[in-house]
C-alpha positions as CSV (number, residue, x, y, z in Angstrom):
1,M,8.6,25.7,-42.1
2,A,7.3,22.3,-42.3
3,T,7.4,22.0,-38.1
4,K,6.6,25.6,-37.6
5,A,3.9,24.6,-39.4
6,V,2.5,21.6,-37.6
7,A,3.1,23.3,-34.3
8,H,0.6,26.2,-35.7
9,A,-2.1,23.6,-36.3
10,S,-4.8,22.9,-34.5
11,D,-5.7,18.9,-33.5
12,A,-7.9,18.8,-35.9
13,E,-5.5,19.0,-38.4
14,L,-3.1,17.3,-36.8
15,L,-5.5,14.4,-37.0
16,E,-6.2,14.6,-40.7
17,R,-3.0,14.9,-41.4
18,Y,-1.8,11.9,-39.8
19,H,-4.9,9.6,-40.8
20,A,-5.0,11.0,-44.3
21,D,-1.4,11.3,-45.3
22,G,0.5,9.3,-43.0
23,D,2.2,12.5,-41.4
24,V,4.2,11.2,-38.6
25,A,5.7,14.8,-37.3
26,A,1.4,15.7,-36.2
27,R,1.1,12.5,-34.6
28,Q,4.4,13.4,-32.3
29,E,3.2,16.6,-31.7
30,L,-0.6,15.8,-31.0
31,I,1.6,13.3,-28.5
32,E,4.0,16.1,-27.1
33,R,1.3,19.0,-26.9
34,H,-1.0,16.4,-24.3
35,V,2.0,15.4,-22.5
36,E,0.8,17.8,-19.7
37,F,-2.9,16.9,-19.6
38,V,-1.4,12.7,-19.9
39,R,-0.1,13.9,-16.7
40,R,-2.5,15.7,-14.9
41,L,-5.0,13.0,-15.0
42,A,-1.7,10.6,-13.7
43,Q,-2.2,12.8,-10.9
44,R,-5.5,11.4,-9.6
45,Y,-3.4,8.3,-8.8
46,A,-0.1,9.4,-8.0
47,R,-0.1,8.1,-4.1
48,R,-1.1,4.4,-4.8
49,G,3.1,3.5,-4.9
50,E,3.8,4.7,-8.4
51,Q,6.0,7.0,-9.5
52,L,4.4,10.1,-11.6
53,D,6.6,10.3,-14.6
54,D,6.1,6.2,-14.7
55,L,2.2,6.4,-14.5
56,T,2.1,9.7,-16.8
57,Q,4.1,7.2,-19.2
58,V,2.2,4.9,-19.3
59,G,-1.0,7.4,-19.6
60,C,0.7,8.3,-23.0
61,V,0.1,4.9,-24.3
62,G,-3.3,5.6,-24.2
63,L,-3.3,8.6,-25.4
64,I,-1.3,7.1,-28.6
65,K,-4.0,4.7,-28.7
66,A,-7.0,7.2,-28.8
67,I,-4.3,9.0,-31.5
68,D,-4.2,6.0,-33.9
69,R,-8.0,5.2,-33.2
70,Y,-9.4,9.0,-33.6
71,D,-12.4,9.2,-35.7
72,G,-13.2,13.1,-37.5
73,G,-16.6,11.4,-37.3
74,F,-16.9,11.0,-33.3
75,G,-17.9,14.6,-33.1
76,A,-15.4,14.7,-29.8
77,S,-12.1,16.3,-28.8
78,L,-9.6,14.4,-28.6
79,T,-8.5,15.2,-24.7
80,T,-12.4,13.9,-24.7
81,Y,-12.2,10.8,-26.6
82,A,-8.3,10.6,-25.3
83,A,-9.2,10.5,-21.4
84,P,-10.9,7.1,-21.0
85,N,-8.6,5.4,-23.4
86,I,-5.3,7.1,-20.6
87,L,-7.1,6.4,-17.5
88,G,-8.0,3.1,-19.1
89,E,-4.0,2.5,-19.4
90,I,-2.9,3.3,-15.9
91,K,-6.3,1.3,-14.0
92,R,-5.0,-2.0,-16.0
93,H,-1.3,-1.2,-14.9
94,F,-2.4,-1.2,-11.5
95,R,-4.5,-4.0,-12.1
96,Y,-1.9,-6.5,-13.5
97,R,1.7,-4.9,-12.3
98,G,0.3,-2.6,-9.4
99,W,0.5,-5.9,-6.7
100,S,2.4,-5.8,-3.8
101,V,2.6,-9.8,-4.0
102,R,2.9,-11.4,-7.3
103,V,-0.3,-12.9,-8.2
104,P,-0.9,-15.1,-11.1
105,R,-2.7,-13.2,-13.5
106,E,-5.4,-14.9,-14.0
107,I,-6.5,-14.4,-10.6
108,Q,-5.8,-11.1,-10.7
109,E,-8.1,-11.3,-13.8
110,L,-10.8,-13.0,-12.4
111,N,-10.6,-10.8,-8.9
112,V,-11.7,-8.0,-11.5
113,R,-14.5,-10.4,-12.9
114,L,-15.5,-10.7,-9.7
115,T,-15.6,-7.2,-8.8
116,K,-18.7,-6.6,-11.4
117,L,-20.2,-10.0,-10.2
118,V,-21.1,-9.1,-7.2
119,D,-22.1,-5.5,-7.9
120,E,-24.9,-7.2,-10.5
121,L,-25.7,-10.2,-8.6
122,T,-26.3,-8.0,-5.8
123,T,-28.6,-5.8,-7.8
124,K,-30.2,-9.0,-9.5
125,L,-30.8,-10.8,-5.9
126,G,-31.1,-8.5,-4.1
127,R,-28.5,-10.1,-1.5
128,S,-24.8,-10.4,-1.4
129,P,-24.2,-13.3,-3.9
130,S,-22.7,-16.7,-1.9
131,V,-19.3,-18.0,-3.2
132,D,-21.2,-21.0,-5.1
133,E,-23.4,-18.1,-6.7
134,L,-20.4,-16.0,-7.7
135,A,-18.1,-19.8,-8.8
136,E,-21.5,-20.4,-11.2
137,A,-21.6,-16.7,-12.9
138,A,-18.3,-17.0,-12.7
139,N,-17.5,-20.4,-14.6
140,A,-14.6,-21.2,-12.4
141,S,-15.0,-23.4,-8.6
142,V,-15.5,-22.3,-6.0
143,E,-11.5,-22.5,-5.0
144,Q,-10.7,-20.6,-8.1
145,V,-13.1,-17.8,-6.8
146,L,-12.1,-18.3,-2.7
147,E,-8.6,-17.5,-4.3
148,A,-9.2,-14.7,-6.1
149,L,-11.2,-13.2,-3.2
150,E,-8.6,-13.0,-1.0
151,S,-6.0,-12.2,-3.3
152,S,-7.1,-8.5,-2.6
153,S,-5.4,-8.7,0.0
154,A,-2.4,-8.0,-1.8
155,Y,-2.7,-5.4,-4.0
156,S,-1.5,-3.1,-1.6
157,A,0.9,-3.4,1.6
158,M,0.5,-1.1,5.0
159,S,3.3,1.0,5.2
160,L,4.9,0.1,8.7
161,S,5.8,4.1,9.3
162,E,3.1,5.7,7.0
163,G,-0.5,6.5,8.4
164,P,-3.6,6.9,6.9
165,D,-2.4,10.5,5.9
166,P,0.8,10.6,3.5
167,D,0.7,14.4,5.2
168,E,0.9,13.5,8.0
169,E,4.3,12.4,10.5
170,G,3.5,8.9,12.3
171,G,0.5,7.0,13.0
172,G,1.6,4.1,11.8
173,P,1.5,0.6,12.7
174,I,4.8,0.7,13.6
175,D,4.1,3.9,16.1
176,T,1.7,0.6,17.8
177,L,4.3,-1.5,18.6
178,G,5.6,-2.2,22.2
179,E,9.0,-2.3,23.7
180,D,10.4,-4.4,25.5
181,D,9.4,-3.9,29.5
182,A,12.6,-3.6,31.8
183,G,10.2,-5.1,34.0
184,Y,10.7,-8.5,31.7
185,E,14.1,-8.3,32.9
186,Q,14.1,-7.4,36.5
187,S,11.3,-10.8,37.0
188,E,14.1,-12.8,36.1
189,Q,17.0,-11.0,37.6
190,R,14.6,-11.2,40.6
191,I,13.9,-15.2,40.2
192,T,17.6,-16.2,40.1
193,L,18.1,-13.8,43.1
194,A,15.5,-15.5,44.9
195,T,17.0,-19.1,44.5
196,G,20.7,-18.0,45.6
197,I,18.7,-15.9,48.9
198,Q,17.0,-19.6,50.1
199,R,21.1,-20.8,50.3
200,L,21.8,-18.6,52.7
201,P,21.7,-18.9,57.1
202,P,18.2,-16.7,58.2
203,R,20.5,-13.8,59.3
204,E,22.0,-13.6,56.4
205,R,19.2,-12.8,54.4
206,A,17.6,-10.9,57.3
207,I,20.8,-8.7,56.8
208,L,19.6,-8.4,52.7
209,H,16.2,-7.7,53.9
210,L,16.6,-4.5,55.7
211,R,19.2,-3.3,53.4
212,F,18.3,-3.4,50.2
213,F,14.2,-4.0,50.7
214,E,13.9,-1.6,53.7
215,G,16.5,1.0,53.4
216,L,18.3,0.8,56.4
217,T,22.1,1.2,56.7
218,Q,25.0,-0.4,57.5
219,S,25.1,1.1,61.3
220,E,21.4,0.7,61.9
221,I,21.0,-3.0,60.4
222,A,24.1,-3.4,62.8
223,D,21.8,-2.0,65.4
224,R,18.6,-3.8,65.3
225,V,20.4,-7.5,64.5
226,G,23.1,-7.0,67.5
227,I,26.1,-7.4,65.5
228,S,28.9,-5.1,64.7
229,Q,28.4,-2.7,61.4
230,M,32.0,-4.4,60.4
231,H,29.9,-7.9,60.4
232,V,27.5,-6.7,58.8
């Protein structure tokens, strides 16, 4: 009966029961009730190389934090209050764990701070800030700023087989890679043959030229050179 009562209670009632009475069953019901809501939010980031189920689990951490922190005085529904918490957890996941190349955490955090500082200083200065200005604003060295800015390229790796549109086949960088040109091998063979041909007597070189370059038959070569077909 208690379980059935929990299932039919509103979010506000369940929150009240959890925060006022410590009803863990009410908290669990709230989590299960809003998993699909978390999943819908996670779908926004599903094409960044992470499984949707994994992102949903990460988002549920934000949901649980929202449930634990929720105060009825906020005047907002649980979903409205929880959405920023859920999205924040997912973004934090990508920030710290979604890098294709492992980058030290302090560099990742500096990179995030620099992103905000660039916007702030651009608005303040009316132009893009210099590296020295960023270093001063971030209280970091120029070398650290340069390393953090360069680390942005390590966030995501480019697929060699997948193009810019995941729904279309091909079009990736691998499709632009060239293949070995058969002409290279032929060029090497020509160089090797040229060295050997130069060692042949003039008449034999002429016979080879008539046969393989001009395409004459053995009898035609014999008539041209003035020897028998057997000698050819």
